[in-house]
C-alpha positions as YAML, in Angstrom:
chain: A
units: angstrom
residues:
- id: 1
  name: MET
  ca: [84.29, 76.49, 153.10]
- id: 2
  name: LYS
  ca: [87.34, 74.46, 154.05]
- id: 3
  name: ILE
  ca: [90.42, 76.63, 154.60]
- id: 4
  name: GLU
  ca: [93.01, 73.90, 153.89]
- id: 5
  name: THR
  ca: [93.96, 72.46, 150.51]
- id: 6
  name: ASN
  ca: [95.15, 68.98, 149.55]
- id: 7
  name: TYR
  ca: [98.62, 70.06, 148.40]
- id: 8
  name: PRO
  ca: [101.42, 68.10, 150.12]
- id: 9
  name: ASN
  ca: [103.44, 70.34, 152.43]
- id: 10
  name: THR
  ca: [107.11, 70.49, 151.43]
- id: 11
  name: TRP
  ca: [108.54, 72.72, 154.18]
- id: 12
  name: CYS
  ca: [111.35, 71.29, 156.27]
- id: 13
  name: PRO
  ca: [110.35, 69.84, 159.65]
- id: 14
  name: GLY
  ca: [110.28, 72.57, 162.27]
- id: 15
  name: CYS
  ca: [110.14, 75.44, 159.78]
- id: 16
  name: GLY
  ca: [108.77, 78.69, 161.19]
- id: 17
  name: ASN
  ca: [106.45, 78.89, 158.20]
- id: 18
  name: PHE
  ca: [104.14, 76.30, 159.75]
- id: 19
  name: ALA
  ca: [103.27, 78.73, 162.53]
- id: 20
  name: ILE
  ca: [102.73, 81.60, 160.07]
- id: 21
  name: LEU
  ca: [100.37, 79.35, 158.12]
- id: 22
  name: GLU
  ca: [98.33, 78.65, 161.26]
- id: 23
  name: ALA
  ca: [98.16, 82.36, 162.08]
- id: 24
  name: MET
  ca: [97.04, 83.17, 158.55]
- id: 25
  name: LYS
  ca: [94.36, 80.46, 158.61]
- id: 26
  name: LYS
  ca: [92.87, 81.98, 161.75]
- id: 27
  name: ALA
  ca: [93.07, 85.51, 160.31]
- id: 28
  name: ILE
  ca: [91.36, 84.54, 157.05]
- id: 29
  name: GLN
  ca: [88.59, 82.70, 158.87]
- id: 30
  name: GLU
  ca: [87.81, 85.88, 160.82]
- id: 31
  name: ILE
  ca: [88.01, 88.20, 157.79]
- id: 32
  name: GLY
  ca: [86.29, 85.89, 155.29]
- id: 33
  name: GLN
  ca: [87.83, 83.76, 152.55]
- id: 34
  name: GLU
  ca: [85.83, 85.42, 149.79]
- id: 35
  name: LYS
  ca: [87.25, 88.86, 150.63]
- id: 36
  name: VAL
  ca: [90.95, 87.92, 150.47]
- id: 37
  name: VAL
  ca: [93.35, 87.50, 147.55]
- id: 38
  name: LEU
  ca: [96.90, 86.28, 148.16]
- id: 39
  name: VAL
  ca: [99.89, 87.10, 145.96]
- id: 40
  name: ALA
  ca: [103.04, 85.02, 146.28]
- id: 41
  name: ASP
  ca: [106.70, 85.64, 145.56]
- id: 42
  name: ILE
  ca: [109.12, 82.76, 144.89]
- id: 43
  name: GLY
  ca: [110.62, 80.99, 147.90]
- id: 44
  name: CYS
  ca: [109.74, 78.88, 150.90]
- id: 45
  name: ASN
  ca: [107.56, 81.71, 152.21]
- id: 46
  name: SER
  ca: [105.41, 81.75, 149.11]
- id: 47
  name: LYS
  ca: [104.45, 78.09, 149.30]
- id: 48
  name: ILE
  ca: [101.94, 79.24, 151.91]
- id: 49
  name: VAL
  ca: [99.41, 80.08, 149.18]
- id: 50
  name: ASP
  ca: [99.41, 76.40, 148.09]
- id: 51
  name: TYR
  ca: [98.09, 75.43, 151.51]
- id: 52
  name: LEU
  ca: [95.30, 78.01, 151.79]
- id: 53
  name: ASN
  ca: [91.99, 77.61, 149.96]
- id: 54
  name: VAL
  ca: [91.88, 81.26, 148.92]
- id: 55
  name: SER
  ca: [92.11, 83.02, 145.55]
- id: 56
  name: SER
  ca: [95.79, 83.56, 144.81]
- id: 57
  name: LEU
  ca: [98.37, 84.50, 142.21]
- id: 58
  name: GLY
  ca: [101.93, 83.25, 141.93]
- id: 59
  name: SER
  ca: [104.21, 86.05, 140.80]
- id: 60
  name: LEU
  ca: [107.82, 86.38, 139.66]
- id: 61
  name: HIS
  ca: [110.66, 86.59, 142.17]
- id: 62
  name: GLY
  ca: [110.71, 90.06, 143.68]
- id: 63
  name: ARG
  ca: [107.59, 91.12, 141.74]
- id: 64
  name: PRO
  ca: [104.51, 90.23, 143.82]
- id: 65
  name: ILE
  ca: [103.90, 93.81, 144.98]
- id: 66
  name: PRO
  ca: [103.15, 95.30, 141.53]
- id: 67
  name: SER
  ca: [100.89, 92.31, 140.83]
- id: 68
  name: ALA
  ca: [99.06, 92.93, 144.11]
- id: 69
  name: SER
  ca: [98.79, 96.64, 143.32]
- id: 70
  name: GLY
  ca: [97.13, 95.84, 140.00]
- id: 71
  name: ILE
  ca: [94.61, 93.56, 141.68]
- id: 72
  name: LYS
  ca: [93.74, 96.25, 144.22]
- id: 73
  name: ILE
  ca: [93.24, 98.89, 141.52]
- id: 74
  name: ALA
  ca: [91.02, 96.51, 139.52]
- id: 75
  name: ASN
  ca: [88.87, 95.63, 142.54]
- id: 76
  name: PRO
  ca: [89.32, 97.97, 145.52]
- id: 77
  name: GLU
  ca: [86.90, 95.89, 147.61]
- id: 78
  name: LEU
  ca: [89.37, 93.01, 147.89]
- id: 79
  name: LYS
  ca: [91.81, 92.53, 150.77]
- id: 80
  name: VAL
  ca: [95.10, 91.91, 148.94]
- id: 81
  name: VAL
  ca: [97.92, 90.24, 150.87]
- id: 82
  name: VAL
  ca: [101.47, 89.67, 149.63]
- id: 83
  name: PHE
  ca: [103.71, 86.91, 150.97]
- id: 84
  name: THR
  ca: [107.39, 87.47, 150.36]
- id: 85
  name: GLY
  ca: [110.76, 86.78, 151.94]
- id: 86
  name: ASP
  ca: [113.67, 88.99, 152.89]
- id: 87
  name: GLY
  ca: [115.46, 87.99, 149.70]
- id: 88
  name: GLY
  ca: [112.55, 88.71, 147.38]
- id: 89
  name: SER
  ca: [111.60, 92.00, 149.02]
- id: 90
  name: LEU
  ca: [114.98, 93.41, 150.14]
- id: 91
  name: ASN
  ca: [117.14, 92.17, 147.27]
- id: 92
  name: GLU
  ca: [115.35, 91.54, 143.96]
- id: 93
  name: GLY
  ca: [112.20, 93.51, 144.78]
- id: 94
  name: ILE
  ca: [113.36, 96.34, 147.02]
- id: 95
  name: SER
  ca: [112.33, 99.10, 144.60]
- id: 96
  name: HIS
  ca: [108.77, 97.76, 144.41]
- id: 97
  name: LEU
  ca: [108.57, 97.58, 148.21]
- id: 98
  name: ILE
  ca: [109.78, 101.16, 148.67]
- id: 99
  name: HIS
  ca: [107.53, 102.69, 146.02]
- id: 100
  name: ALA
  ca: [104.40, 100.85, 147.17]
- id: 101
  name: ALA
  ca: [105.02, 102.15, 150.70]
- id: 102
  name: LYS
  ca: [105.66, 105.68, 149.41]
- id: 103
  name: LYS
  ca: [102.43, 105.66, 147.37]
- id: 104
  name: ASN
  ca: [100.48, 104.19, 150.30]
- id: 105
  name: THR
  ca: [99.09, 101.42, 148.13]
- id: 106
  name: ASP
  ca: [96.28, 99.72, 150.03]
- id: 107
  name: ILE
  ca: [97.80, 96.24, 150.31]
- id: 108
  name: THR
  ca: [99.35, 94.20, 153.10]
- id: 109
  name: VAL
  ca: [102.90, 92.87, 152.71]
- id: 110
  name: ILE
  ca: [103.93, 90.05, 155.06]
- id: 111
  name: MET
  ca: [107.68, 89.50, 154.89]
- id: 112
  name: HIS
  ca: [108.89, 86.15, 156.23]
- id: 113
  name: ASN
  ca: [112.34, 87.13, 157.48]
- id: 114
  name: ASN
  ca: [114.60, 84.12, 157.99]
- id: 115
  name: ARG
  ca: [117.58, 86.30, 157.05]
- id: 116
  name: LEU
  ca: [118.79, 84.17, 154.15]
- id: 117
  name: PHE
  ca: [117.74, 82.63, 150.83]
- id: 118
  name: ALA
  ca: [116.38, 79.35, 152.18]
- id: 119
  name: LEU
  ca: [114.86, 77.71, 149.10]
- id: 120
  name: THR
  ca: [118.26, 77.82, 147.39]
- id: 121
  name: THR
  ca: [119.83, 76.42, 150.57]
- id: 122
  name: GLY
  ca: [121.47, 79.26, 152.39]
- id: 123
  name: GLN
  ca: [122.83, 82.28, 150.51]
- id: 124
  name: TYR
  ca: [122.93, 85.60, 152.37]
- id: 125
  name: THR
  ca: [120.39, 88.39, 151.86]
- id: 126
  name: ALA
  ca: [120.22, 92.09, 152.69]
- id: 127
  name: SER
  ca: [118.95, 91.20, 156.18]
- id: 128
  name: SER
  ca: [121.56, 88.55, 157.03]
- id: 129
  name: PRO
  ca: [123.72, 89.51, 160.02]
- id: 130
  name: LYS
  ca: [127.31, 90.56, 159.41]
- id: 131
  name: GLY
  ca: [129.49, 87.48, 159.62]
- id: 132
  name: PHE
  ca: [126.75, 85.12, 158.39]
- id: 133
  name: LYS
  ca: [128.32, 81.99, 156.93]
- id: 134
  name: GLY
  ca: [126.27, 80.53, 154.10]
- id: 135
  name: LYS
  ca: [126.66, 79.00, 150.64]
- id: 136
  name: SER
  ca: [127.63, 82.34, 149.08]
- id: 137
  name: THR
  ca: [129.64, 83.63, 152.07]
- id: 138
  name: PRO
  ca: [131.58, 80.66, 153.50]
- id: 139
  name: ASP
  ca: [133.96, 83.00, 155.33]
- id: 140
  name: GLY
  ca: [131.14, 85.20, 156.62]
- id: 141
  name: SER
  ca: [129.24, 88.11, 155.12]
- id: 142
  name: ILE
  ca: [131.13, 91.41, 155.25]
- id: 143
  name: GLU
  ca: [127.98, 93.53, 154.84]
- id: 144
  name: GLU
  ca: [125.91, 95.26, 157.52]
- id: 145
  name: PRO
  ca: [122.24, 94.22, 157.34]
- id: 146
  name: LEU
  ca: [119.32, 96.49, 156.55]
- id: 147
  name: ASN
  ca: [116.93, 97.39, 159.34]
- id: 148
  name: THR
  ca: [113.74, 96.65, 157.42]
- id: 149
  name: LEU
  ca: [111.44, 98.66, 159.65]
- id: 150
  name: GLU
  ca: [113.65, 101.75, 159.42]
- id: 151
  name: LEU
  ca: [113.52, 101.40, 155.65]
- id: 152
  name: MET
  ca: [109.72, 101.22, 155.75]
- id: 153
  name: MET
  ca: [109.52, 104.25, 158.03]
- id: 154
  name: ALA
  ca: [111.71, 106.25, 155.65]
- id: 155
  name: ALA
  ca: [109.55, 105.10, 152.72]
- id: 156
  name: LYS
  ca: [106.42, 106.38, 154.53]
- id: 157
  name: ALA
  ca: [104.59, 103.08, 155.02]
- id: 158
  name: SER
  ca: [101.42, 103.88, 156.96]
- id: 159
  name: PHE
  ca: [101.42, 100.65, 159.02]
- id: 160
  name: ILE
  ca: [104.63, 99.05, 160.31]
- id: 161
  name: GLY
  ca: [104.79, 96.03, 162.59]
- id: 162
  name: ARG
  ca: [107.01, 93.17, 163.65]
- id: 163
  name: THR
  ca: [106.04, 89.78, 165.05]
- id: 164
  name: TYR
  ca: [107.62, 86.37, 165.67]
- id: 165
  name: SER
  ca: [106.36, 83.24, 163.94]
- id: 166
  name: SER
  ca: [106.16, 81.18, 167.14]
- id: 167
  name: LYS
  ca: [103.63, 83.65, 168.62]
- id: 168
  name: ILE
  ca: [100.71, 82.40, 166.53]
- id: 169
  name: ASP
  ca: [97.82, 84.28, 168.15]
- id: 170
  name: TYR
  ca: [99.87, 87.47, 168.41]
- id: 171
  name: THR
  ca: [100.74, 87.16, 164.73]
- id: 172
  name: LYS
  ca: [97.10, 86.49, 163.81]
- id: 173
  name: LYS
  ca: [95.94, 89.65, 165.58]
- id: 174
  name: MET
  ca: [98.60, 91.74, 163.86]
- id: 175
  name: ILE
  ca: [97.72, 90.33, 160.44]
- id: 176
  name: ILE
  ca: [94.03, 91.16, 160.95]
- id: 177
  name: GLU
  ca: [94.90, 94.69, 162.08]
- id: 178
  name: ALA
  ca: [97.19, 95.17, 159.08]
- id: 179
  name: ILE
  ca: [94.65, 93.86, 156.57]
- id: 180
  name: ASN
  ca: [91.91, 96.09, 157.99]
- id: 181
  name: HIS
  ca: [94.18, 99.14, 157.90]
- id: 182
  name: LYS
  ca: [93.47, 101.38, 154.92]
- id: 183
  name: GLY
  ca: [96.86, 102.00, 153.39]
- id: 184
  name: PHE
  ca: [100.19, 100.25, 152.90]
- id: 185
  name: SER
  ca: [100.71, 97.73, 155.71]
- id: 186
  name: PHE
  ca: [104.04, 96.02, 156.30]
- id: 187
  name: ILE
  ca: [104.64, 93.19, 158.76]
- id: 188
  name: GLU
  ca: [108.06, 91.70, 159.36]
- id: 189
  name: VAL
  ca: [107.72, 88.16, 160.71]
- id: 190
  name: LEU
  ca: [110.87, 86.84, 162.37]
- id: 191
  name: GLN
  ca: [110.91, 83.28, 161.04]
- id: 192
  name: PRO
  ca: [113.62, 80.77, 161.96]
- id: 193
  name: CYS
  ca: [114.95, 78.39, 159.33]
- id: 194
  name: PRO
  ca: [116.05, 75.26, 161.23]
- id: 195
  name: SER
  ca: [117.82, 73.83, 158.17]
- id: 196
  name: PHE
  ca: [120.16, 76.72, 157.34]
- id: 197
  name: PHE
  ca: [119.93, 79.37, 160.09]
- id: 198
  name: ASN
  ca: [118.25, 78.16, 163.25]
- id: 199
  name: THR
  ca: [117.39, 81.24, 165.32]
- id: 200
  name: PHE
  ca: [114.68, 79.72, 167.53]
- id: 201
  name: GLN
  ca: [116.65, 79.90, 170.78]
- id: 202
  name: PHE
  ca: [117.94, 83.38, 169.98]
- id: 203
  name: TYR
  ca: [114.45, 84.76, 169.35]
- id: 204
  name: ASN
  ca: [112.90, 82.89, 172.28]
- id: 205
  name: GLU
  ca: [115.37, 84.65, 174.57]
- id: 206
  name: LYS
  ca: [115.27, 88.08, 172.94]
- id: 207
  name: VAL
  ca: [111.76, 88.96, 171.71]
- id: 208
  name: TYR
  ca: [109.22, 90.82, 173.81]
- id: 209
  name: GLU
  ca: [105.82, 92.38, 173.12]
- id: 210
  name: ALA
  ca: [106.08, 96.17, 173.24]
- id: 211
  name: ASP
  ca: [103.66, 99.08, 173.23]
- id: 212
  name: ALA
  ca: [103.36, 101.14, 170.05]
- id: 213
  name: ASN
  ca: [106.41, 103.38, 169.82]
- id: 214
  name: GLU
  ca: [108.20, 104.53, 166.67]
- id: 215
  name: LYS
  ca: [111.48, 104.83, 168.60]
- id: 216
  name: LEU
  ca: [111.54, 101.03, 168.97]
- id: 217
  name: ILE
  ca: [112.04, 100.66, 165.23]
- id: 218
  name: LYS
  ca: [115.70, 101.51, 165.82]
- id: 219
  name: GLU
  ca: [116.09, 99.49, 169.02]
- id: 220
  name: TRP
  ca: [117.33, 96.35, 167.31]
- id: 221
  name: ASN
  ca: [119.40, 96.31, 164.16]
- id: 222
  name: TYR
  ca: [120.08, 92.60, 163.65]
- id: 223
  name: ASP
  ca: [123.01, 92.31, 166.00]
- id: 224
  name: GLU
  ca: [123.48, 90.18, 169.09]
- id: 225
  name: LYS
  ca: [122.82, 92.92, 171.64]
- id: 226
  name: GLY
  ca: [119.70, 93.74, 173.61]
- id: 227
  name: ARG
  ca: [116.12, 92.58, 173.28]
- id: 228
  name: ILE
  ca: [113.99, 92.56, 170.15]
- id: 229
  name: PRO
  ca: [110.68, 94.44, 170.35]
- id: 230
  name: LEU
  ca: [107.52, 93.12, 168.70]
- id: 231
  name: GLY
  ca: [104.47, 95.22, 167.98]
- id: 232
  name: VAL
  ca: [102.82, 97.76, 165.71]
- id: 233
  name: PHE
  ca: [105.30, 100.63, 165.86]
- id: 234
  name: HIS
  ca: [103.71, 103.04, 163.40]
- id: 235
  name: LYS
  ca: [100.15, 103.55, 162.16]
- id: 236
  name: GLU
  ca: [98.66, 106.56, 160.44]
- id: 237
  name: GLU
  ca: [95.68, 107.40, 158.27]
- id: 238
  name: ARG
  ca: [96.26, 109.21, 155.01]
- id: 239
  name: PRO
  ca: [94.86, 109.00, 151.45]
- id: 240
  name: THR
  ca: [95.73, 105.79, 149.65]
- id: 241
  name: TYR
  ca: [97.08, 105.49, 146.13]
- id: 242
  name: GLU
  ca: [93.73, 104.03, 145.05]
- id: 243
  name: ASP
  ca: [91.85, 106.99, 146.53]
- id: 244
  name: GLU
  ca: [94.06, 109.42, 144.68]
- id: 245
  name: ILE
  ca: [93.65, 107.79, 141.26]
...
């Protein structure tokens, strides 16, 4: 069955989401289209479900995780994948993210992290770097950003990884590993937004593929110092929420 749809693509030229789409296409083709259900947030990230010929649900902003949890409870045989952004998951939906990780809900959350609200043209989010100048912070954000992976570690997510959108095959492999993991899987995808916060050069110079090591979760905290590790930093097996109920 064809993996693409006929929907016109409305992402900006050069958007990092194009690479994430290619990685997801390859992952789904290996796993099987009939086994996967996608749940979308609101935002540029969530348009990805329009371009994939897979069963999907469009949710409210910040609310895709409870929708995905309901799908998984109703049919535990499905591989349920959530697409969300840093705004939807770390601002509006942060409580849902934390509690799903704590419960070890057997879903995969892929967070496209461009470090701003892109669809609404450039407001800052909880992951924007301090000093970020956008539509809502013209003089620069005064807030320190969240380290998303530290948050997930504290919330007891059983699979925690980070990748970079330009590394398509690396991202594909991580997505497959996360989907096949039994438990709550969280992947942060560093995704440049060339229209409002172009971080391509920064990431190209800073990212590196690292061996699994929980200590690396704290190595980079969204500042301009040091390198940025990519990899699966934490993975454990424990009973899932669905097993318990």
